[in-house]
N, C-alpha and C positions, 0 to 999 in steps of 0.2 A: 749508838750515837745517832740522833736524829739525822733526816734525810735534809741537804742543802740546796738539793738540785732534783729535779724530776730521776724515777728511775725506769728502767724496763726491766719490769719482775717478769721473771719466765714462770710460764705455767704449764700446766698439763693436766689433761680428762683425767677424774679421778672415779670414774665408773668401772673403767678396767684396769687392774695392778695385776703386778707378775711379782708377789713376796718371794725371796727364797725359802726353799722348806729344807724342814726340818731332816737331821739324820735318822734314819733307822722306821721312816714314813712311805705308805704310798696313801695316795689321796686320790680318789675315783671320783669320774667326771659327774657333777650334778649336785655334789656332796657339800656339807656344811663344811668351812672353813676358818678355822681360827690362828690365830697368831702364839705362841706359846710364850712363856715369861722371859723369853730370850728375844723375842722378835721372828722367829721361823714360822711359815707355814707347818700346821697341822690338821689331821681331821679331827672335825669335832669330836671331844670324848667330855665322859665326867670326871673334871677338875675342878680346882677353883682358881687357875694360873692362867686362863684364856682369855682373848680377848678376838671376839666375834669380828671375821672380815666380811662372808659372802656366800658365794654359790661359787664351787669350781667348774669352769670354763672346760676342764681337760682333764685326762687321767696323767697322773705323772708318778711316780716309782724311784725313791731315792732311799730304797730299802737296806741299798749297799755302800750310798754315795755319804760323804760330809755332809756337814749344816752347810745349804747354801749351793752345794754341786747343781741343784738342778732350780728351775723357778714354776708356777704354775700361775696358770692365769686365772682370777679369779673376780668375778661381778659382783660390784657395789651397787648401793644407793638405789636400790628395785626390793622390790619385796619378793619374798620366794616360799613356795607350799614345801613345807618340812612334815614330817608324819607327827601327829600327836601321842605324848607318851599313853602307855597304859596303865601305868599305873601313880601318873601324878598328870593327868589330863589338863590342856588348857580349855578353859570354858570362855562362854560368853561373858563373862565376870571379868576377866583377862584382858577383854577390848583395848586399845590404848594404852597397857601396861608393859611392863619388860618380862620375858617366857627366858627358859633357862637351857642350855645346852644339855639334852642327855646322851648324845651322837651324833656322827657323822651326819645323820639323816632325822634325828628325834628332837623334838623340842620339851619341855615340861614347864609348868604352872610355876611352881617355886623353885626357890634353890636348894632345892634338900637339905634342910639345915645346914646350908652354909658349906654343901659340897658341889655345888655345880656352878658354873660362870653363865653371865649374860649373853643370851645371842640377841637381844633385838625386841620391838617392840611389834606387839602382837595388832593386826590391820584386820584381821577376818579371820572366822573359824569355820570350815566344813565340813563334811562330815569324814574327810577323806585326809585332811591336815591343815595346818596352823600357817597361814599368811603371815609371814614375819619381813620387818621392816629395819 
């Protein structure tokens, strides 16, 4: 139903979020974090069901907890330098294009013939890594 009067719409900053963590995982500080198919934070991995979230700002261990037993601080809306794949390297030709999650610190140039989830947009390539936004 459309508004018929002004609305005081709540807001919050989306740069730092605290998603609940999936059961059975530990997330390292500085790692690439994704949401799994059920919406819980998990370390980046070679999978087709992940949604890139950003970089972990802290280490958390939920290896013995249930889904959501702990949360993790994740920084978003920035560019982070992740390692470049040794087998499917991101090159200058990838600038402005999507790259893909290989693991919790590495991105690849392609989706690995449909086996990897998108990480974000390549905004720079250095000799020691790939800047992903």
